[in-house]
Structure formats: structure tokens, C-alpha cells
N, C-alpha and C positions, 0 to 999 in steps of 0.2 A: 627514203625510198630504198627498197630492197629488191634484188633481182627476182624475177618470177620463175626461175628455173625452167626456161624455154617457153613460158607463157608470158602474159602481161606482168609488168612490175607491180609489186605491192606498194601502195601509196598510203601514207598516214598523214593526218593533220595533227601536228604536235609530235611528241616523241613516240616512237614505235612501241615502247613499253606501256604506254598509257591507254591503249585501246586497240580495237580491231582495225584492219586496213579498210580503206574506202572501197565500197563495192564497185566492181568493174562496170562502166557505163554511167556511174554517178559521179565520176571524178571531176568533170567540168563544173557541175553545180556546187559540189562540196568545196572545191578549191577556191572558186570565185567567192562563195559565201564567207569562207574563212579569211580571205585576203580583204574583202570589203569590211568585215568586222574589225580586222586589225587597223585598217585605215581610219575607220571611225574612232578607234581608240588611240589615234595618233601614233600608230606603229606603221611606219612606211617601208620598212625593210623586210623582204621575204627571204628566208633562209631555207635553201634546199640542202638536206643532208642525204647523200647517196652513198651506198656501199660501193666499193671500188669496182665490183664486177657488174654494176647496173649498166644497162645499155644506154649509150649516148642518146639515141632517139627517144627513149623514155624520159630521160632527164630534160631534154630539149622540149618535149611535148608539155611536161608539167611546168617548166619554166615559162613557156609561152602563155600558158593559162594563167599563171600567177601574175605576170606583168601586164596582162590585158586590162587590169584595173588601173585607171589613171592615178599617177602620183606615187607609184611604188618603185623601189629599187630591188634588184635581185642579187643575192649572194649565194654562192655554191660552195659546199664543203664535201669532199670525198673522204669517206671513212674506211679504213682497212680493218675488217673484222677477222678474228681468228676462226 
């Protein structure tokens, strides 16, 4: 997750360097689909990496979506970027 500079946060599935952010409004579907695919692959831990200036409400919203899939654990990492 990266801060949205006064707008909504930019959310990526996978590493931010691997592709464009998820389109605003499509986050719920994309996150749920990614988590469900991970659970099917026996990957039960969801890792959220957020830049240190990401808003807590955005991190909480994404975390809530991620753990809405039964059988998942949530881990959070805050990264300080220069």
C-alpha cells in the first residue's frame, strides 16, 4: 500500500513494482479473489506492506477485506521509504 497523496491509497496485489495499482472501486473483488487463490494454494497468511505515511483507515479497510476469507491470518509490515 502506498499513500494516495490526499486521495485514496494505491493498493497493489503482489509487489508494487510488478504492476499497476488496483483500480479504485475494484479493490474488494480483487483482494478477495487474490486471498481466495492463495488459500486454495495452501497460503493462509496475508501480508500487508504499507508505507509509513499510509493512513491507518486505509490499512484497516484493506486488512478487513483480506481476512474476510475464512482461514486466513493477517500480518502487517510498515516500510519506511526515502
